C-alpha positions as CSV (number, residue, x, y, z in Angstrom):
1,M,0.0,-0.2,-0.2
2,K,1.0,3.4,-1.0
3,E,-0.3,6.7,-0.2
4,F,-0.4,10.0,-2.2
5,K,-1.1,13.6,-1.5
6,Y,-2.7,16.1,-4.1
7,G,-3.9,19.1,-2.6
8,N,-6.7,18.1,0.0
9,T,-6.9,14.5,-2.0
10,T,-5.9,11.7,-0.3
11,V,-4.8,8.8,-2.9
12,I,-4.6,5.3,-1.6
13,V,-3.1,2.5,-4.2
14,H,-3.5,-1.3,-3.0
15,S,-1.6,-2.6,-5.3
16,P,2.2,-4.4,-5.4
17,L,2.8,-2.5,-8.5
18,V,3.5,0.6,-6.9
19,L,6.5,-0.8,-4.7
20,M,8.2,-2.3,-7.7
21,S,10.7,-0.5,-9.9
22,P,10.2,0.3,-13.5
23,E,12.1,-2.4,-14.4
24,E,9.7,-4.6,-12.3
25,R,6.8,-3.1,-13.3
26,K,7.6,-3.6,-17.2
27,Q,9.0,-7.3,-16.8
28,W,5.2,-8.3,-15.1
29,F,3.1,-6.1,-17.5
30,E,5.0,-7.8,-20.2
31,Q,4.1,-11.4,-18.6
32,E,0.8,-10.7,-17.7
33,W,0.0,-9.6,-21.2
34,Q,1.4,-12.6,-22.8
35,K,-0.8,-15.2,-20.3
36,G,-4.0,-12.9,-21.5
37,N,-4.6,-11.1,-18.4
38,P,-8.0,-10.0,-19.1
39,I,-7.9,-6.8,-17.2
40,L,-5.1,-5.9,-18.4
41,R,-6.6,-5.9,-21.4
42,Q,-9.4,-4.2,-20.9
43,I,-7.7,-1.5,-19.5
44,A,-5.5,-1.6,-23.1
45,E,-8.8,-1.4,-24.7
46,A,-10.1,1.1,-22.3
47,V,-6.8,3.2,-23.4
48,L,-7.1,2.8,-27.2
49,D,-11.1,3.8,-27.0
50,C,-10.1,7.1,-25.1
51,Y,-6.9,7.7,-28.2
52,R,-9.8,6.4,-30.8
53,S,-12.4,9.6,-28.9
54,I,-9.4,12.3,-29.1
55,D,-8.8,11.3,-32.8
56,N,-12.8,11.8,-33.6
57,V,-13.0,15.2,-32.1
58,T,-9.6,16.5,-33.7
59,E,-11.0,15.2,-36.7
60,K,-14.6,16.9,-36.5
61,L,-12.8,20.0,-36.0
62,K,-10.6,20.1,-38.9
63,V,-13.5,19.1,-40.9
64,D,-15.1,22.2,-39.5
65,G,-12.2,24.3,-40.6
66,R,-10.8,24.8,-36.9
67,N,-7.2,23.4,-36.2
68,G,-7.9,20.9,-33.2
69,S,-6.6,23.2,-30.5
70,P,-8.0,22.6,-27.1
71,E,-9.6,26.3,-27.7
72,D,-11.7,24.9,-30.2
73,E,-13.4,22.2,-27.9
74,T,-14.7,25.1,-26.1
75,R,-16.6,26.9,-28.9
């Protein structure tokens, strides 16, 4: 368990991953990916969905003649 403070918010991580070195985490992820860990694959799919969503918004802004900057999304 490891605790992080961000302003008035406390985040407690109950994962052994947080205690691993970057190399150990990389090795763990590679092993779990090869084993077909379903949770890891769902997380990867969620990340890809976020990127797809960002790409779709950027493309729509370009079609509308805007450059896809963050300021465009507030219009």
